[in-house]
Residue frames as qw, qx, qy, qz and C-alpha x, y, z in Angstrom:
[[0.035, 0.883, -0.072, 0.462, -11.53, -32.24, 14.73],
 [0.794, -0.581, -0.090, 0.153, -9.61, -33.79, 17.65],
 [0.722, -0.073, 0.075, 0.684, -6.20, -32.79, 16.29],
 [0.157, 0.902, 0.205, 0.346, -7.21, -29.12, 15.94],
 [0.498, 0.178, -0.314, 0.788, -4.45, -26.68, 16.89],
 [0.341, -0.849, -0.400, 0.056, -5.18, -24.58, 19.96],
 [0.417, 0.370, -0.108, 0.823, -3.71, -21.09, 20.28],
 [0.268, -0.539, -0.515, 0.610, -3.86, -18.70, 23.23],
 [0.116, 0.763, 0.069, -0.632, -3.65, -15.41, 21.28],
 [0.595, 0.341, 0.589, 0.429, -4.24, -15.28, 17.53],
 [0.012, 0.665, -0.063, -0.744, -3.34, -12.22, 15.41],
 [0.616, 0.544, 0.527, 0.217, -4.75, -11.67, 11.91],
 [0.337, 0.919, 0.069, 0.193, -2.65, -9.32, 9.75],
 [0.796, -0.212, 0.014, 0.567, 0.92, -8.13, 9.58],
 [0.252, 0.789, 0.010, 0.560, 1.24, -4.37, 9.24],
 [0.126, 0.449, -0.494, 0.734, 2.53, -2.10, 12.04],
 [0.645, -0.376, 0.175, -0.642, -0.57, -2.89, 14.15],
 [0.968, -0.050, -0.204, -0.134, -0.30, -6.68, 13.84],
 [0.695, 0.293, -0.464, 0.465, 3.44, -6.85, 14.41],
 [0.074, -0.480, 0.434, -0.759, 3.31, -4.47, 17.39],
 [0.810, -0.310, 0.062, -0.495, 0.50, -6.55, 18.89],
 [0.936, 0.090, -0.324, 0.106, 2.70, -9.62, 18.39],
 [0.381, 0.445, -0.501, 0.636, 5.69, -7.95, 20.11],
 [0.364, -0.423, 0.372, -0.741, 3.61, -7.00, 23.17],
 [0.909, -0.156, -0.051, -0.382, 1.69, -10.28, 23.31],
 [0.828, 0.222, -0.451, 0.248, 4.90, -12.31, 23.07],
 [0.193, 0.428, -0.532, 0.705, 6.57, -10.32, 25.87],
 [0.566, -0.325, 0.287, -0.701, 3.48, -10.91, 28.01],
 [0.218, -0.180, 0.953, -0.111, 3.85, -14.66, 27.58],
 [0.684, 0.316, 0.288, -0.592, 0.70, -15.06, 25.46],
 [0.472, -0.091, 0.804, 0.351, 2.52, -17.17, 22.83],
 [0.512, 0.609, 0.122, -0.593, 0.88, -15.31, 19.93],
 [0.538, 0.156, 0.702, 0.439, 0.48, -16.87, 16.50],
 [0.241, 0.670, -0.018, -0.702, 0.30, -14.32, 13.67],
 [0.628, 0.365, 0.610, 0.319, -0.82, -15.07, 10.12],
 [0.246, -0.324, 0.205, 0.890, 0.53, -12.53, 7.64],
 [0.475, 0.677, 0.388, -0.406, -2.26, -12.59, 5.07],
 [0.712, 0.601, 0.303, 0.200, -2.22, -11.67, 1.40],
 [0.358, 0.803, -0.139, 0.456, 0.14, -8.69, 1.76],
 [0.741, -0.404, -0.295, 0.448, 2.74, -9.34, 4.49],
 [0.377, -0.138, -0.062, 0.914, 3.70, -5.97, 5.92],
 [0.149, 0.772, 0.535, -0.310, 0.50, -4.34, 4.70],
 [0.369, 0.910, 0.183, 0.053, 0.31, -0.97, 2.92],
 [0.276, -0.851, 0.353, 0.273, 3.84, 0.00, 3.95],
 [0.668, -0.108, 0.621, 0.396, 5.24, -2.57, 1.56],
 [0.491, 0.622, 0.456, 0.404, 4.01, -0.44, -1.36],
 [0.043, -0.997, 0.042, 0.038, 5.50, 2.80, -0.04],
 [0.697, 0.456, -0.303, 0.463, 9.12, 3.73, -0.58],
 [0.306, 0.264, -0.488, 0.773, 10.72, 6.13, 1.90],
 [0.492, -0.743, -0.447, -0.080, 9.20, 6.46, 5.37],
 [0.360, 0.393, -0.307, 0.788, 10.57, 9.54, 7.12],
 [0.379, -0.531, 0.092, -0.752, 7.92, 10.20, 9.76],
 [0.869, -0.346, -0.349, -0.058, 8.29, 7.06, 11.91],
 [0.329, -0.848, 0.375, -0.176, 10.19, 7.76, 15.15],
 [0.783, -0.393, 0.471, 0.103, 13.47, 5.96, 15.67],
 [0.751, 0.308, 0.372, 0.450, 14.65, 6.03, 12.05],
 [0.160, -0.756, 0.015, 0.634, 16.65, 9.29, 11.94],
 [0.075, -0.362, 0.592, 0.717, 17.67, 8.77, 8.32],
 [0.714, 0.263, -0.118, -0.638, 14.31, 7.43, 7.17],
 [0.412, -0.135, 0.900, 0.034, 13.65, 3.85, 6.09],
 [0.355, 0.031, -0.674, -0.647, 12.13, 2.06, 3.13],
 [0.719, -0.184, 0.101, -0.662, 8.60, 0.82, 3.91],
 [0.917, 0.056, -0.377, -0.115, 9.32, -2.85, 3.11],
 [0.486, 0.304, -0.630, 0.524, 12.54, -2.78, 5.20],
 [0.309, -0.349, 0.410, -0.784, 10.66, -1.28, 8.14],
 [0.865, -0.130, -0.033, -0.483, 8.17, -4.15, 8.03],
 [0.801, 0.193, -0.530, 0.202, 11.02, -6.68, 7.96],
 [0.142, 0.366, -0.578, 0.715, 12.42, -4.97, 11.07],
 [0.615, -0.266, 0.215, -0.710, 9.01, -5.19, 12.79],
 [0.930, 0.020, -0.283, -0.234, 8.68, -8.86, 11.86],
 [0.636, 0.281, -0.599, 0.398, 12.17, -9.76, 13.10],
 [0.127, -0.367, 0.509, -0.768, 11.57, -7.97, 16.39],
 [0.790, -0.175, 0.067, -0.583, 8.30, -9.85, 16.90],
 [0.901, 0.132, -0.414, 0.007, 10.04, -13.16, 16.13],
 [0.367, 0.386, -0.614, 0.582, 12.88, -12.35, 18.52],
 [0.410, -0.313, 0.413, -0.751, 10.30, -11.82, 21.28],
 [0.252, -0.013, 0.953, -0.169, 8.91, -15.28, 20.56],
 [0.634, 0.397, 0.169, -0.642, 5.92, -14.61, 18.29],
 [0.530, 0.085, 0.804, 0.257, 5.09, -17.46, 15.91],
 [0.343, 0.605, -0.113, -0.709, 4.77, -15.70, 12.54],
 [0.555, 0.140, 0.800, 0.180, 3.35, -17.74, 9.70],
 [0.169, 0.185, -0.505, -0.826, 2.67, -17.33, 6.01],
 [0.012, -0.372, -0.921, -0.110, -0.98, -17.93, 5.20],
 [0.236, -0.232, -0.172, -0.928, -4.37, -16.33, 4.94],
 [0.255, 0.233, 0.765, -0.544, -7.37, -16.39, 7.24],
 [0.150, -0.137, -0.691, -0.694, -10.32, -17.38, 5.04],
 [0.527, -0.542, -0.488, -0.437, -13.13, -17.73, 7.60],
 [0.038, 0.227, -0.668, 0.708, -13.82, -17.02, 11.26],
 [0.537, -0.513, -0.611, -0.273, -16.40, -18.28, 13.75],
 [0.062, 0.297, -0.487, 0.819, -16.81, -16.03, 16.77],
 [0.620, -0.411, -0.329, -0.582, -20.16, -17.53, 17.83],
 [0.853, -0.513, -0.086, -0.050, -18.64, -19.52, 20.69],
 [0.055, -0.791, 0.596, -0.130, -15.42, -19.81, 22.68],
 [0.365, -0.472, 0.320, 0.736, -12.79, -20.84, 21.92],
 [0.473, 0.703, -0.079, -0.525, -13.04, -18.89, 18.66],
 [0.787, 0.113, 0.536, 0.284, -12.38, -20.74, 15.42],
 [0.177, 0.785, -0.305, -0.509, -10.26, -19.45, 12.55],
 [0.891, 0.296, 0.325, 0.117, -9.85, -21.14, 9.17],
 [0.211, -0.674, 0.469, 0.530, -6.50, -20.90, 7.37],
 [0.114, 0.373, -0.714, -0.582, -6.22, -21.11, 3.57],
 [0.758, 0.070, -0.176, -0.625, -9.63, -22.83, 3.36],
 [0.736, 0.153, -0.658, -0.044, -8.16, -26.06, 4.71],
 [0.530, -0.082, -0.691, 0.485, -7.18, -25.96, 8.37],
 [0.396, -0.798, -0.230, -0.392, -8.96, -24.73, 11.49],
 [0.386, 0.166, -0.572, 0.705, -7.32, -23.24, 14.60],
 [0.436, -0.762, -0.475, -0.059, -8.98, -22.58, 17.95],
 [0.324, 0.356, -0.267, 0.835, -8.05, -19.36, 19.77],
 [0.309, -0.559, -0.621, 0.454, -8.84, -17.97, 23.23],
 [0.032, 0.810, 0.128, -0.571, -8.42, -14.37, 22.04],
 [0.608, 0.450, 0.429, 0.494, -8.23, -12.85, 18.55],
 [0.115, -0.686, 0.040, 0.718, -6.60, -9.57, 17.51],
 [0.601, 0.634, 0.440, 0.209, -7.70, -8.26, 14.11],
 [0.193, -0.705, 0.232, 0.642, -5.14, -6.11, 12.29],
 [0.651, 0.361, 0.602, 0.289, -6.21, -6.67, 8.69],
 [0.239, -0.292, 0.231, 0.897, -5.73, -3.03, 7.69],
 [0.485, 0.724, 0.298, -0.389, -7.31, -1.20, 4.79],
 [0.581, 0.139, 0.514, 0.615, -6.57, -0.93, 1.10],
 [0.089, 0.489, -0.085, -0.863, -6.37, 2.34, -0.79],
 [0.643, 0.594, 0.476, -0.083, -8.83, 2.61, -3.65],
 [0.305, -0.321, 0.483, 0.755, -7.11, 3.17, -6.98],
 [0.480, 0.524, -0.066, -0.700, -8.36, 4.44, -10.32],
 [0.850, 0.175, 0.497, -0.001, -7.20, 1.36, -12.21],
 [0.496, 0.823, -0.250, -0.122, -4.79, 2.95, -14.71],
 [0.931, 0.128, -0.130, 0.316, -1.78, 0.91, -15.84],
 [0.387, 0.596, -0.257, 0.655, 0.53, 3.91, -15.42],
 [0.498, -0.689, 0.183, -0.494, -0.75, 4.47, -11.87],
 [0.957, -0.278, 0.081, 0.010, 0.30, 0.94, -10.92],
 [0.805, 0.357, -0.108, 0.462, 3.62, 1.11, -12.77],
 [0.255, 0.575, -0.246, 0.737, 4.67, 4.40, -11.13],
 [0.680, -0.684, -0.174, -0.199, 3.34, 3.56, -7.66],
 [0.763, -0.515, 0.052, 0.388, 6.12, 4.57, -5.26],
 [0.522, 0.013, 0.278, 0.806, 7.80, 6.64, -7.98],
 [0.064, -0.016, -0.109, -0.992, 5.62, 9.72, -7.71],
 [0.573, -0.342, -0.468, -0.580, 2.23, 7.99, -7.52],
 [0.136, 0.039, -0.795, 0.590, 0.93, 7.67, -3.97],
 [0.401, -0.596, -0.602, -0.349, -2.28, 7.23, -1.99],
 [0.545, -0.694, -0.347, 0.317, -0.98, 9.15, 1.02],
 [0.271, 0.828, -0.034, 0.489, -0.10, 12.84, 0.74],
 [0.501, -0.820, 0.222, -0.164, 0.83, 13.08, 4.42],
 [0.887, -0.238, 0.294, 0.265, 3.31, 10.19, 3.96],
 [0.712, 0.159, 0.385, 0.564, 4.86, 11.24, 0.67],
 [0.215, 0.944, 0.221, 0.120, 4.12, 14.92, 0.02],
 [0.429, -0.818, 0.226, 0.311, 7.34, 16.03, 1.71],
 [0.663, -0.103, 0.527, 0.521, 9.42, 14.46, -1.09],
 [0.372, 0.565, 0.492, 0.548, 7.91, 16.94, -3.57],
 [0.249, -0.730, -0.233, 0.592, 8.63, 20.15, -1.71],
 [0.042, 0.666, -0.185, -0.721, 8.34, 23.27, -3.89],
 [0.063, -0.061, 0.817, 0.570, 7.20, 21.20, -6.89],
 [0.584, 0.056, -0.137, -0.798, 3.92, 20.91, -8.79],
 [0.112, 0.024, 0.987, -0.109, 1.70, 17.95, -7.88],
 [0.519, -0.175, -0.396, -0.738, -1.82, 16.71, -8.60],
 [0.212, 0.032, 0.872, -0.440, -4.44, 15.06, -6.43],
 [0.417, -0.207, -0.613, -0.639, -7.68, 13.35, -7.46],
 [0.249, -0.366, -0.833, 0.332, -10.65, 13.17, -5.12],
 [0.180, -0.522, -0.268, -0.789, -13.64, 15.15, -3.93],
 [0.643, -0.602, -0.473, -0.028, -14.21, 14.22, -0.29],
 [0.407, -0.904, 0.112, -0.059, -12.97, 15.67, 3.00],
 [0.801, -0.339, 0.308, 0.385, -9.80, 13.55, 2.90],
 [0.611, 0.463, 0.296, 0.570, -8.93, 14.79, -0.61],
 [0.010, -0.928, -0.074, -0.366, -9.46, 18.39, 0.55],
 [0.636, -0.741, 0.186, 0.108, -7.36, 17.86, 3.68],
 [0.795, -0.094, 0.343, 0.492, -4.57, 16.31, 1.62],
 [0.431, 0.695, 0.241, 0.523, -4.75, 19.09, -1.02],
 [0.239, -0.946, 0.041, -0.216, -4.45, 21.70, 1.75],
 [0.768, -0.512, 0.274, 0.271, -1.54, 19.79, 3.30],
 [0.723, 0.234, 0.341, 0.553, 0.21, 19.66, -0.08],
 [0.212, 0.887, 0.185, 0.366, -0.47, 23.37, -0.71],
 [0.444, -0.881, 0.148, 0.060, 1.73, 24.24, 2.28],
 [0.621, -0.472, 0.506, 0.369, 4.78, 22.40, 0.94],
 [0.571, 0.264, 0.598, 0.496, 4.33, 22.24, -2.85],
 [0.079, -0.177, 0.182, 0.964, 4.46, 25.17, -5.27],
 [0.532, 0.086, -0.201, -0.818, 1.14, 24.26, -6.91],
 [0.350, 0.089, 0.912, -0.195, -1.56, 21.62, -6.41],
 [0.420, 0.043, -0.524, -0.740, -3.75, 20.57, -9.36],
 [0.380, 0.062, 0.797, -0.465, -6.91, 19.10, -7.83],
 [0.291, -0.021, -0.732, -0.616, -8.99, 16.90, -10.14],
 [0.465, 0.158, 0.614, -0.618, -12.67, 16.60, -9.25],
 [0.154, 0.068, 0.890, 0.424, -14.38, 14.06, -11.48],
 [0.062, 0.697, 0.709, 0.086, -17.84, 15.60, -11.13],
 [0.110, 0.673, 0.162, 0.714, -19.19, 19.14, -11.16],
 [0.467, -0.747, 0.119, -0.458, -19.25, 19.28, -7.38],
 [0.229, 0.363, -0.820, 0.380, -17.35, 17.99, -4.36],
 [0.668, -0.428, -0.601, -0.102, -18.64, 15.58, -1.72],
 [0.436, 0.008, -0.511, 0.741, -16.56, 17.34, 0.94],
 [0.195, -0.741, -0.528, 0.365, -18.10, 19.42, 3.72],
 [0.222, 0.929, 0.199, 0.221, -18.75, 23.08, 2.90],
 [0.373, -0.887, 0.222, 0.155, -16.02, 24.30, 5.24],
 [0.679, -0.254, 0.529, 0.442, -13.38, 22.08, 3.59],
 [0.533, 0.597, 0.454, 0.392, -14.47, 23.11, 0.10],
 [0.001, 0.995, 0.071, 0.064, -14.25, 26.79, 1.05],
 [0.527, -0.698, 0.368, 0.317, -10.72, 26.35, 2.39],
 [0.670, 0.084, 0.563, 0.477, -9.59, 24.65, -0.82],
 [0.377, 0.754, 0.414, 0.343, -11.20, 27.24, -3.07],
 [0.141, -0.989, 0.032, -0.009, -9.63, 30.09, -1.09],
 [0.676, -0.480, 0.374, 0.415, -6.11, 28.62, -1.28],
 [0.292, 0.804, -0.254, -0.452, -4.21, 30.48, -3.98],
 [0.096, 0.521, -0.797, -0.290, -1.93, 27.65, -5.11],
 [0.423, 0.170, 0.888, -0.062, -4.67, 24.99, -5.44],
 [0.371, 0.232, -0.395, -0.808, -6.21, 24.90, -8.91],
 [0.567, 0.171, 0.742, -0.314, -9.44, 22.88, -9.03],
 [0.224, 0.145, -0.701, -0.661, -10.36, 21.16, -12.31],
 [0.629, 0.138, 0.478, -0.597, -14.09, 20.37, -12.32],
 [0.864, 0.390, 0.160, -0.277, -15.58, 17.48, -14.34],
 [0.346, 0.728, -0.587, -0.075, -12.06, 16.22, -14.99],
 [0.985, -0.137, 0.107, -0.018, -10.88, 12.61, -15.26],
 [0.249, -0.658, 0.654, 0.278, -7.24, 11.54, -15.06],
 [0.849, 0.427, -0.181, -0.253, -6.47, 9.62, -18.26],
 [0.908, 0.144, -0.213, 0.330, -2.84, 8.61, -17.79],
 [0.456, -0.818, 0.220, 0.274, 0.19, 9.37, -15.65],
 [0.700, 0.676, -0.166, 0.156, 3.06, 10.25, -17.98],
 [0.193, -0.785, 0.580, -0.101, 6.69, 9.36, -17.33],
 [0.713, 0.297, -0.634, -0.035, 8.98, 6.39, -17.88],
 [0.579, -0.036, -0.698, 0.420, 10.54, 5.83, -14.44],
 [0.136, -0.368, -0.532, 0.750, 8.99, 8.68, -12.47],
 [0.209, 0.802, 0.551, -0.102, 5.99, 10.98, -12.77],
 [0.335, -0.052, 0.232, 0.912, 6.57, 13.80, -15.26],
 [0.305, 0.000, -0.170, -0.937, 3.05, 14.86, -16.25],
 [0.347, 0.304, 0.819, -0.341, -0.60, 13.94, -16.19],
 [0.141, -0.152, -0.601, -0.772, -2.99, 13.67, -19.11],
 [0.220, 0.344, 0.683, -0.606, -6.49, 14.77, -18.08],
 [0.028, -0.327, -0.698, -0.637, -9.82, 14.92, -19.87],
 [0.341, 0.076, 0.278, -0.895, -12.73, 17.26, -19.28],
 [0.179, 0.218, 0.958, 0.055, -15.69, 14.86, -19.28],
 [0.354, 0.702, 0.398, -0.473, -18.10, 17.57, -20.49],
 [0.372, 0.795, -0.243, -0.413, -16.11, 18.90, -23.48],
 [0.969, 0.125, 0.148, 0.155, -13.91, 15.77, -23.98],
 [0.341, 0.857, -0.318, 0.218, -10.93, 18.10, -24.31],
 [0.900, -0.236, -0.149, 0.336, -7.60, 16.54, -23.21],
 [0.027, 0.930, -0.283, 0.233, -4.80, 18.50, -21.55],
 [0.815, 0.025, -0.396, 0.422, -1.30, 17.54, -20.38],
 [0.350, -0.905, 0.097, -0.222, -0.32, 19.02, -17.01],
 [0.574, 0.408, -0.576, 0.415, 3.42, 18.87, -16.13],
 [0.588, -0.681, 0.209, -0.383, 3.97, 17.73, -12.51],
 [0.194, 0.509, -0.810, 0.214, 6.19, 15.61, -10.28],
 [0.068, 0.029, 0.937, -0.342, 3.69, 13.60, -8.22],
 [0.517, -0.229, -0.454, -0.688, 0.14, 12.27, -8.47],
 [0.144, -0.067, 0.805, -0.572, -1.85, 11.56, -5.31],
 [0.432, -0.300, -0.711, -0.466, -4.97, 9.41, -5.30],
 [0.109, -0.001, 0.639, -0.761, -7.45, 10.32, -2.56],
 [0.554, -0.138, -0.443, -0.692, -10.64, 8.53, -3.56],
 [0.771, -0.405, 0.141, -0.470, -10.95, 6.61, -0.31],
 [0.042, 0.359, -0.922, 0.136, -9.88, 3.44, 1.45],
 [0.813, -0.192, -0.347, -0.425, -11.65, 0.15, 1.93],
 [0.428, -0.521, 0.665, -0.321, -11.16, -1.55, 5.28],
 [0.461, 0.190, -0.848, -0.179, -10.32, -5.25, 4.96],
 [0.361, -0.115, 0.659, -0.649, -13.25, -6.37, 7.09],
 [0.662, 0.069, -0.447, -0.598, -15.33, -8.56, 4.75],
 [0.426, 0.057, -0.888, 0.163, -14.43, -11.63, 6.83],
 [0.090, -0.156, -0.720, 0.671, -16.31, -10.23, 9.81],
 [0.392, -0.152, -0.251, -0.872, -19.59, -9.11, 8.22],
 [0.728, -0.327, -0.443, -0.408, -22.53, -10.21, 10.34],
 [0.752, -0.270, -0.495, 0.341, -20.33, -10.93, 13.36],
 [0.422, -0.309, -0.244, 0.817, -18.64, -7.69, 14.35],
 [0.124, 0.892, 0.336, -0.275, -20.15, -4.22, 14.51],
 [0.467, -0.008, 0.322, 0.824, -18.94, -1.97, 11.68],
 [0.198, 0.577, 0.132, -0.781, -19.89, 1.40, 10.26],
 [0.703, 0.608, 0.228, -0.290, -21.45, 1.96, 6.83],
 [0.394, 0.761, -0.492, -0.153, -17.99, 1.98, 5.20],
 [0.928, 0.071, -0.362, 0.047, -16.99, -1.31, 6.81],
 [0.193, 0.535, -0.600, 0.562, -14.62, 0.00, 9.50],
 [0.583, -0.332, -0.721, 0.174, -14.78, -2.14, 12.65],
 [0.307, -0.769, 0.014, -0.561, -16.26, -0.29, 15.61],
 [0.568, -0.036, -0.655, 0.497, -14.30, -0.46, 18.86],
 [0.407, -0.803, -0.420, 0.116, -15.34, 0.77, 22.28],
 [0.075, 0.940, -0.145, 0.300, -14.07, 4.25, 23.26],
 [0.196, -0.764, 0.579, -0.206, -10.48, 4.26, 24.60],
 [0.674, -0.220, 0.703, -0.054, -10.11, 0.58, 23.82],
 [0.234, 0.316, -0.751, -0.530, -9.69, -1.94, 21.01],
 [0.345, 0.162, 0.883, -0.273, -12.61, -4.09, 22.20],
 [0.280, -0.124, -0.625, -0.718, -15.18, -5.08, 19.57],
 [0.668, -0.261, 0.024, -0.696, -18.75, -6.12, 20.38],
 [0.935, -0.101, -0.337, -0.046, -17.52, -9.67, 21.05],
 [0.509, -0.772, 0.373, -0.070, -15.58, -10.12, 24.27],
 [0.762, -0.267, 0.522, 0.274, -12.12, -11.53, 23.51],
 [0.615, 0.474, 0.401, 0.486, -11.98, -10.11, 19.96],
 [0.223, -0.754, -0.003, 0.618, -9.97, -6.91, 19.45],
 [0.606, 0.663, 0.288, 0.333, -9.41, -4.67, 16.43],
 [0.362, -0.726, 0.122, 0.572, -6.47, -2.33, 15.81],
 [0.342, -0.168, 0.540, 0.751, -4.85, -0.36, 13.01],
 [0.187, 0.156, -0.339, -0.909, -6.45, 0.80, 9.78],
 [0.234, -0.324, -0.870, -0.289, -9.31, -1.72, 9.85],
 [0.272, -0.725, -0.607, 0.178, -10.81, 0.38, 12.66],
 [0.251, -0.633, -0.048, 0.730, -9.09, 3.76, 12.15],
 [0.482, 0.645, 0.454, 0.382, -10.37, 5.91, 9.30],
 [0.092, -0.991, -0.072, 0.070, -9.08, 9.18, 10.74],
 [0.320, -0.804, 0.426, 0.265, -5.31, 8.99, 11.27],
 [0.915, 0.395, 0.076, 0.030, -4.17, 6.04, 9.12],
 [0.197, 0.816, -0.530, 0.121, -0.47, 6.39, 9.96],
 [0.726, 0.147, -0.647, 0.183, 2.05, 3.65, 10.71],
 [0.154, 0.237, -0.635, 0.719, 2.80, 5.11, 14.13],
 [0.559, -0.153, 0.247, -0.776, -0.87, 5.34, 15.16],
 [0.871, 0.051, -0.396, -0.287, -1.48, 1.80, 13.89],
 [0.542, 0.205, -0.704, 0.410, 1.47, 0.54, 15.95],
 [0.179, -0.240, 0.497, -0.815, 0.08, 2.33, 19.00],
 [0.762, -0.085, 0.043, -0.640, -3.30, 0.65, 18.62],
 [0.791, 0.162, -0.590, -0.007, -1.57, -2.73, 18.14],
 [0.211, 0.227, -0.699, 0.645, 0.04, -2.21, 21.55],
 [0.488, -0.140, 0.292, -0.811, -3.40, -1.37, 23.02],
 [0.846, 0.038, -0.321, -0.424, -4.95, -4.53, 21.52],
 [0.632, 0.165, -0.710, 0.263, -2.25, -6.75, 23.01],
 [0.020, -0.174, 0.610, -0.773, -2.70, -5.14, 26.45],
 [0.668, -0.064, 0.058, -0.739, -6.49, -5.54, 26.19],
 [0.841, 0.097, -0.497, -0.189, -6.08, -9.21, 25.19],
 [0.391, 0.238, -0.740, 0.492, -3.58, -9.79, 28.01],
 [0.321, -0.156, 0.472, -0.806, -6.07, -8.48, 30.60],
 [0.802, 0.032, -0.139, -0.581, -8.88, -10.58, 29.14],
 [0.776, 0.172, -0.607, 0.028, -6.81, -13.79, 29.03],
 [0.156, 0.269, -0.693, 0.650, -5.49, -13.10, 32.54],
 [0.542, -0.120, 0.310, -0.771, -9.05, -12.83, 33.86],
 [0.842, 0.099, -0.383, -0.367, -9.99, -16.12, 32.10],
 [0.606, 0.227, -0.713, 0.268, -7.26, -17.96, 33.96],
 [0.043, 0.139, -0.665, 0.732, -8.26, -16.77, 37.43]]
């Protein structure tokens, strides 16, 4: 192990949080090394138009925005590499990180920006039309379907929030609840049920999204009567939850029952000093590119203070 690579600041993940952390860490002279992981650019690479990120007056395609972030981080001096972190050892300092199950790196500080993955239903048509009317983020993409009919599937608070958001901009929202009841809090359910342009379909499963190149309709099935119906619409939103990409850290870092990493209030510090978490792996509330970028900045500043104290 004598030839092991030693890194001052190591960043895991390459969405808005990871790249922003790299920009700040590089400018602070921390010589960050960032590994991009299985999906360089994160969830934004599967979105199309991004219109709500400041600084892009005409909007930007999600993948292009992540290329811009990456190039900016590289220009600042961040060492951005293709590869996947397959194991970590935070039991002693320096921390150890395994890359692609073959090489170990030692790091003085680690910033985790591994993000979260939207849960999907697993339909072929859902995958094929992803970005062409199928989306897992109503707040990101609802605007493109102003005054049109859309559908959303889900039964929790997030699904209710997104249905209410869509009801303000779309002419009608078809809300598919796969059971005979919602999981959402009573107050959220009441709001949905009192909103005139939200139609709730109980005990209803989406069968297939219809349309060749864009969403045109949805085939649904009542799972009590087995009756199938085709509902014409322009967009289909999936709101059945997200899974934080935190499996690597089970048993080492504190996380909630859903697997989101727990950070100290007003900070990105985890329960291990020198290990920081930012972006969607620790944020289950906002989940926006701009809030992820903000927390990436915080993580780099936290790491800079920690590394500065180590040196003195």
